[in-house]
C-alpha positions as CSV (number, residue, x, y, z in Angstrom):
1,X,0.0,0.0,0.0
2,X,1.1,3.5,-0.8
3,X,-0.4,6.6,1.0
4,X,0.4,10.0,-0.6
5,X,-0.6,13.0,1.4
6,X,-0.4,16.6,0.3
7,X,-0.4,19.3,3.0
8,X,-2.5,22.5,2.7
9,X,-5.4,24.4,4.0
10,X,-9.0,23.8,3.0
11,X,-11.5,26.3,1.7
12,X,-11.3,28.6,-1.4
13,X,-9.6,31.3,0.6
14,X,-6.3,29.4,0.3
15,X,-6.6,28.5,-3.3
16,X,-3.3,29.0,-5.3
17,X,-1.3,30.1,-2.2
18,X,2.3,28.9,-1.6
19,X,1.2,26.9,1.5
20,X,-1.2,24.8,-0.7
21,X,1.4,23.4,-3.1
22,X,1.0,20.0,-1.4
23,X,-2.7,20.0,-2.2
24,X,-1.9,21.1,-5.8
25,X,0.6,18.3,-6.1
26,X,-1.8,15.5,-5.1
27,X,-4.5,17.1,-7.4
28,X,-1.9,16.7,-10.2
29,X,-1.3,13.1,-9.2
30,X,-5.0,12.4,-9.3
31,X,-5.1,13.8,-12.9
32,X,-2.2,11.6,-13.9
33,X,-4.0,8.5,-12.7
34,X,-7.5,9.8,-13.8
35,X,-9.0,9.5,-10.4
36,X,-11.1,11.8,-8.2
37,X,-11.3,12.7,-4.6
38,X,-14.6,11.1,-3.8
39,X,-14.3,10.1,-0.1
40,X,-14.3,11.8,3.3
41,X,-12.5,9.9,6.0
42,X,-10.0,10.6,8.8
43,X,-10.6,14.3,8.5
44,X,-9.4,14.2,4.9
45,X,-10.6,14.1,1.3
46,X,-9.3,10.9,-0.2
47,X,-9.3,8.8,-3.3
48,X,-8.4,5.1,-3.6
49,X,-7.2,3.2,-6.6
50,X,-5.1,0.3,-7.6
51,X,-1.8,0.4,-9.5
52,X,-0.3,-3.0,-10.6
53,X,-2.2,-4.8,-7.9
54,X,-1.2,-2.4,-5.1
55,X,-3.7,-0.1,-3.3
56,X,-2.9,3.7,-3.4
57,X,-4.5,6.4,-1.3
58,X,-4.2,10.1,-2.1
59,X,-5.2,12.4,0.7
60,X,-5.8,16.1,1.4
61,X,-6.1,16.8,5.1
62,X,-9.0,19.1,6.0
63,X,-7.7,20.0,9.5
64,X,-5.9,23.1,8.4
65,X,-2.1,23.1,8.1
66,X,-1.0,23.3,11.7
67,X,-3.0,20.2,12.6
68,X,-2.1,18.1,9.5
69,X,-0.5,15.4,11.7
70,X,-3.8,14.5,13.3
71,X,-5.2,13.5,9.9
72,X,-2.0,11.7,8.9
73,X,-2.0,9.8,12.2
74,X,-5.7,8.8,11.7
75,X,-5.0,7.5,8.1
76,X,-1.9,5.5,9.3
77,X,-3.9,4.0,12.2
78,X,-6.8,3.1,9.9
79,X,-4.8,1.5,7.0
80,X,-1.6,0.6,8.8
81,X,0.9,1.2,6.0
82,X,4.6,0.9,6.6
83,X,5.8,4.5,7.2
84,X,8.3,4.0,4.3
85,X,5.2,3.8,2.1
86,X,3.7,7.1,3.4
87,X,4.8,10.0,1.2
88,X,4.2,13.6,2.4
89,X,4.3,16.5,-0.1
90,X,4.6,20.1,1.1
91,X,5.9,23.6,0.5
92,X,9.3,24.5,2.0
93,X,10.1,28.1,2.9
94,X,13.8,27.2,3.4
95,X,14.3,25.7,-0.1
96,X,14.9,27.7,-3.3
97,X,11.6,28.4,-5.0
98,X,10.4,25.9,-7.6
99,X,13.1,23.4,-6.6
100,X,12.2,19.9,-5.5
101,X,13.9,17.8,-2.8
102,X,13.0,14.2,-2.3
103,X,14.2,12.6,1.0
104,X,13.5,9.3,2.7
105,X,13.4,10.9,6.2
106,X,14.4,14.0,8.1
107,X,13.3,16.7,10.5
108,X,10.3,18.9,10.0
109,X,12.4,22.0,9.6
110,X,10.5,25.2,10.1
111,X,7.2,23.9,8.6
112,X,4.5,23.9,11.2
113,X,2.4,21.3,9.3
114,X,5.3,18.9,9.2
115,X,6.1,19.5,12.8
116,X,2.6,18.4,13.7
117,X,3.0,15.3,11.4
118,X,6.2,14.3,13.2
119,X,4.7,15.0,16.6
120,X,1.6,12.9,15.9
121,X,3.4,10.0,14.3
122,X,6.3,10.1,16.8
123,X,8.7,9.4,13.9
124,X,10.7,11.1,11.1
125,X,11.4,8.0,9.0
126,X,8.9,8.6,6.2
127,X,9.6,9.9,2.7
128,X,8.7,13.4,1.6
129,X,8.8,15.7,-1.4
130,X,9.5,19.3,-0.6
131,X,8.6,22.1,-3.1
132,X,10.7,25.2,-2.5
133,X,9.1,28.6,-2.1
134,X,12.1,30.4,-0.8
135,X,14.3,33.2,-2.1
136,X,17.0,35.5,-0.8
137,X,14.4,38.1,0.0
138,X,12.0,35.9,2.1
139,X,13.1,37.1,5.4
140,X,12.2,40.7,4.6
141,X,8.5,39.7,4.8
142,X,6.6,38.0,7.7
143,X,6.7,34.3,7.0
144,X,3.1,33.6,7.9
145,X,1.9,36.3,5.5
146,X,4.3,35.1,2.8
147,X,3.3,31.4,2.8
148,X,-0.4,32.3,2.8
149,X,0.0,34.7,-0.1
150,X,-1.0,33.9,-3.7
151,X,1.6,32.6,-6.1
152,X,2.4,35.6,-8.4
153,X,1.3,35.4,-12.0
154,X,4.9,35.8,-13.2
155,X,6.0,32.7,-11.2
156,X,3.1,30.4,-12.1
157,X,4.9,28.7,-15.0
158,X,7.8,27.8,-12.8
159,X,5.6,26.3,-10.1
160,X,3.5,24.5,-12.8
161,X,6.7,22.8,-13.8
162,X,7.6,22.0,-10.2
163,X,4.1,20.5,-9.7
164,X,4.5,18.4,-12.8
165,X,7.8,17.1,-11.5
166,X,6.4,16.4,-8.1
167,X,3.6,14.4,-9.6
168,X,6.1,12.5,-11.8
169,X,8.2,11.8,-8.7
170,X,5.1,10.6,-6.8
171,X,4.2,8.3,-9.7
172,X,7.7,6.8,-9.7
173,X,7.4,6.3,-5.9
174,X,4.0,4.5,-6.4
175,X,5.6,2.4,-9.1
176,X,8.3,1.3,-6.7
177,X,11.4,3.2,-7.9
178,X,13.9,3.0,-5.1
179,X,14.5,6.1,-3.0
180,X,18.1,6.5,-4.0
181,X,17.0,6.6,-7.7
182,X,14.2,9.0,-6.9
183,X,16.7,11.4,-5.3
184,X,19.1,11.1,-8.1
185,X,16.4,11.8,-10.7
186,X,14.5,14.7,-9.0
187,X,16.9,16.5,-6.7
188,X,18.0,19.1,-9.3
189,X,17.5,22.7,-10.4
190,X,15.3,22.0,-13.4
191,X,12.0,23.7,-12.6
192,X,12.7,27.3,-13.3
193,X,12.4,28.7,-16.8
194,X,14.7,31.7,-16.1
195,X,16.8,33.2,-13.4
196,X,15.4,32.9,-9.9
197,X,12.7,35.3,-8.9
198,X,13.9,37.0,-5.8
199,X,10.9,39.2,-4.9
200,X,8.4,37.5,-2.6
201,X,4.7,38.0,-3.0
202,X,3.3,41.0,-1.2
């Protein structure tokens, strides 16, 4: 079994914000596999499908970001996957914008949603895909305001490419590509069409 969880905030207020890139990524994965989020369970919107005989669950927690771990914990307790088969996708303020990082484990960093996931699971040994939203100018703006701001129109193409790559990486994860190969394939600077955009959204 594979469980793919994108972190974000529910309601239309947060549509197209940096902090909802996890939601956008799992939406893109659903498009790749031609499936729909048609269930409500464990405080999440989910969809279930089979790939080469293995069950896959996509999930979007509806608990709001800072309580994401409660939903992740509920899903893990209900379906009992090995944590190595639970992939979390989320935005990362400390990673260069539109860059991907795939890791098999690690700390939560400064991300409050991931901190809650780690706290609720009592573990850090689960894979994750981080989508960078940072720049050299981030710290000039309040972090909470920044992550909840809309992705600027001039950066949308870069983030569309990043989301495409995140969905491709998740598909490879679902298909069983080993983590070392996933990292070699996706941990590069290939998502930006031009020089880095250094001005954060206002």
